[in-house]
N, C-alpha and C positions, 0 to 999 in steps of 0.2 A: 429780156424773160425768160429764164432759166427754167425747165420742167420741174427741177424742184420748187420754186418758190411759185411755176401753174399750180401748180400737187396742192400745196402750202392754202391759197389761196380757194383755190373749188374746194379741198377739205371744209375751211373755215364757213365759207358761202353757204355749203351744207347745214353741218351745224348748228350754224347761225338763221335760215329757214324752218329746220325742223325744230330750234327748241322754240321759236316762233308758233309756229303750229302747237304745240303741244302747251305752251303757256299760254295761247286764247280758248282753245279749248275743256282746259281743265275743266273737272266737274268740281266748283264749288260751291254751298250755297248759299245764292247771293243772298237771300230771305232771311238767314240766322248773319249773315256779316250788317247786313241793313239795320238788325234792334241791334245789332253790339255799339255802330257807329250811331244811335239813332240819339238829333239834340234835338232841342226844343224850337223847331225853325215853324215857324206858319205856311200850308198847304193847303192846301187841296184835297178834301178826303169826300168818300160818298161816307153813306152813311154806319158804315159798322167798322166805320175807322179805318180805311185801306186805302191809296190811293187810287184804284180803281181803275178803267179803261180809259184808253187815249178816247181824245173826241172823234169822231167820224170825218167834223170837220176838218179837222187835222192831219186820217190815215190816210182818207182819200187818192187814189192815182188820179185826183182830176186834170192838174198843172202836167204842167214841166217835168222831169224826173229834180234838175239841178233844183230850181226851183218849190219841190217836196222837201227832200231835204231842206232844206233853208229853212222852212215853214215848220217843217218838227223838230229844230234846235229851238228856235226863238221861242214855238209853246210848250217844249218840257223845261226851257231853262226859266226863259219872262214868268212863265203860268202858271207849270205846275211846281215849280220850285223855287219860286220866286228872285234869282240870282243870288243864288246863296251855297250854290254848287258849280262843277263844271258840268260838261254837256260834251259827250259824244256822241256824231251819227257816222257811225264808215260802216258803210258795204260787203258781205261778208266776205262775197269772191273775192276783195280783197289779199293778199298777203301783209300782215301785221307785225308787226310786235307791241302791247297794252301792256302796261303794268300799273295799274290804276289803284289807287292807296283811299280807305276810307269810303266804298261804295255803298250809297245811300239806295239807287237803283238799276237793276237793270232787266232788260226786256230787250224783246229781235218782234219790227213790226214789214209785212211786208208792202214791196209798191207793186205796182201789179203792171205792166207796162203791156200799151195797147199797140197794135196793128196802126202804121200810119191811115188818117182816113177816118176808122171809125173804129172811137172810145165805149162802143160797149163789147168789141171783143179782148179779149186776153190772152196776149200771146206770152206773157215770161213774167213770172216769179221771181224778187227781188229780192233779195234778205239782208234789213240790214239790223247791227247791232244799234239800240240807243242805252248809252251809260251814266251816269251819274253817278258823282266821286268827289272827294276835296281835292285827292293830288296826285300829280303820278309822273309817265312819258309813252311817247309817242311817235314811234318809226313807223312810218306808213312805206313797208316795200315793191306796192301795186302801183297801179296812174292815181296820179295826182287832182285828176280835176273834182269839179264842186258837184254831180252828180251821182261821184262816188264815198264825200265826208265831208262833214259841216264840222264843229266843235264851236261856243261858246265857254266865257270864263276868263280867271282870272290866267294867263296861259303867255309864253318866250319862245318864238318861232326861232328856231338856232338855223336848221337849215329849210327849202321846199316843202320837207317829208317829213320834218322832226320835229314835236313839242314836246311842252314841262308844262307839265302843271302846276298854278304853287293851288294855297286856300284862297277862294272866295274874303274877299274884304265887306263884309254888312256893311250893307247903306249906300255899294260903290252898285251897277248897273255896267256891267260888261258889254263890249261891240266890239263884232269881229273886226277888225284891222288885213289888209293882206300878211302884213309882218306880225303888226305885235297887238292886245288886246291895248285894247281902248277905253280907255275908265273916266266917265262922267257922272259929278254929282247927282 
């Protein structure tokens, strides 16, 4: 590989990384977008008409991290949004490029990793982004392990770390498969 080719590849990698960081951290008014994209979809709401906080039984860090990520994804998709939208849960420590369209809800949830053998001692707080959306794409530039990300909805997995999401179809219950969504009536 020539020095020129290596330099171009390095510049391109730096550009993509910076672009991903910029887009991921862009300051978008999520509540305004959610109100604009609002549809008449049955949802669990609190007395004041908002979705409210996630139940402690879902967010509590009392199980292995991969199981916690899966439980969070399943609750938000199946219970909170009745499988009407795609859901992504991803560790904010990862580098990734995510381009959601039609964001319905977005929040951050903390997983507390305990010291081995001491469930009451908290060692590390790990921030996860939870996004509920209509369609979009994701490229995970970081670790693709189950402790770092999970998703549910109508998607195509074009590679181990690349997902393309399409709008969910009403009445279809989506389940995660290792390579593509499996729909059941």
